[in-house]
C-alpha positions, 0 to 999 in steps of 0.5 A, spaced: 499 501 499 505 504 502 508 504 494 501 505 491 501 510 495 507 514 493 504 512 486 498 516 486 501 521 490 505 524 483 497 523 479 494 530 478 486 530 477 484 531 470 481 538 470 475 536 468 470 529 469 466 527 463 464 530 457 461 538 456 454 539 453 455 538 445 458 545 442 460 548 449 467 549 450 472 550 457 471 558 457 472 563 463 464 564 461 463 556 465 467 560 472 472 553 471 477 558 472 473 560 479 472 552 480 478 549 479 482 554 482 487 554 475 493 556 472 500 559 475 502 566 472 509 569 471 510 575 468 517 575 465 518 582 467 516 580 474 521 576 479 513 575 483 509 569 479 502 568 482 498 562 484 491 561 483 485 557 487 479 557 491 478 562 496 477 559 502 477 562 508 478 570 508 484 574 511 491 575 508 498 572 511 505 572 509 510 567 512 516 562 510 511 556 505 513 549 510 511 542 505 508 538 509 505 532 505 504 527 511 503 526 519 510 525 520 512 532 517 509 536 522 515 538 527 517 542 520 512 547 522 513 553 527 509 558 528 506 563 523 509 559 518 504 558 511 502 550 511 502 548 504 499 540 503 495 536 498 489 535 503 488 536 510 484 531 515 482 532 522 489 529 523 491 536 521 487 540 525 492 540 531 497 545 526 492 550 525 492 553 531 499 556 530 500 558 522 499 563 519 496 561 513 494 555 508 495 552 502 492 546 500 492 543 493 485 539 492 478 542 496 473 546 495 469 552 500 466 546 502 472 542 504 475 539 510 480 544 509 475 550 508 471 549 514 477 548 519 480 554 515 474 558 517 473 556 524 480 559 526 480 565 521 486 562 518 487 565 511 486 559 506 487 558 499 484 552 496 483 547 490 491 551 488 492 544 484 499 545 484 502 548 490 505 543 493 510 541 487 511 549 486 513 551 492 519 551 495 519 549 502 521 556 506 520 561 499 516 567 503 508 567 500 502 571 501 496 567 502 490 572 500 484 568 503 479 573 500 481 573 493 483 566 492 491 568 490 497 565 492 504 571 492 510 567 491 516 572 492 
């Protein structure tokens, strides 16, 4: 099971499941950018990069990113860090009391991550898809929980 889990940790889910109605194309009109938390923007004129996700919990926080993939890595997290993960479960809840913000690759407005972040008044962006593969451990990031934007410095 451990080998199979490791293999699946590297799998990115498809953007959509199923097929669109005849004649329909994937455009912003469908609101998919807001739902799926798309894209990483990078302007060649600026060193700042932006990762978009779903606004899960209001507020803004800046701090060092702490990439955590499993509970056995919880000791890496210090107060004020921005937790970057693929998803959370109830086991992760004690971390929410000390972190400054949160970025999750998966989830939506009603996911465990989003709900608990709101309970802790913790700025959070979920559904960022590429967060844990793009953000480096220790990199300074700003989580904009109102807009679903993560600014990578």
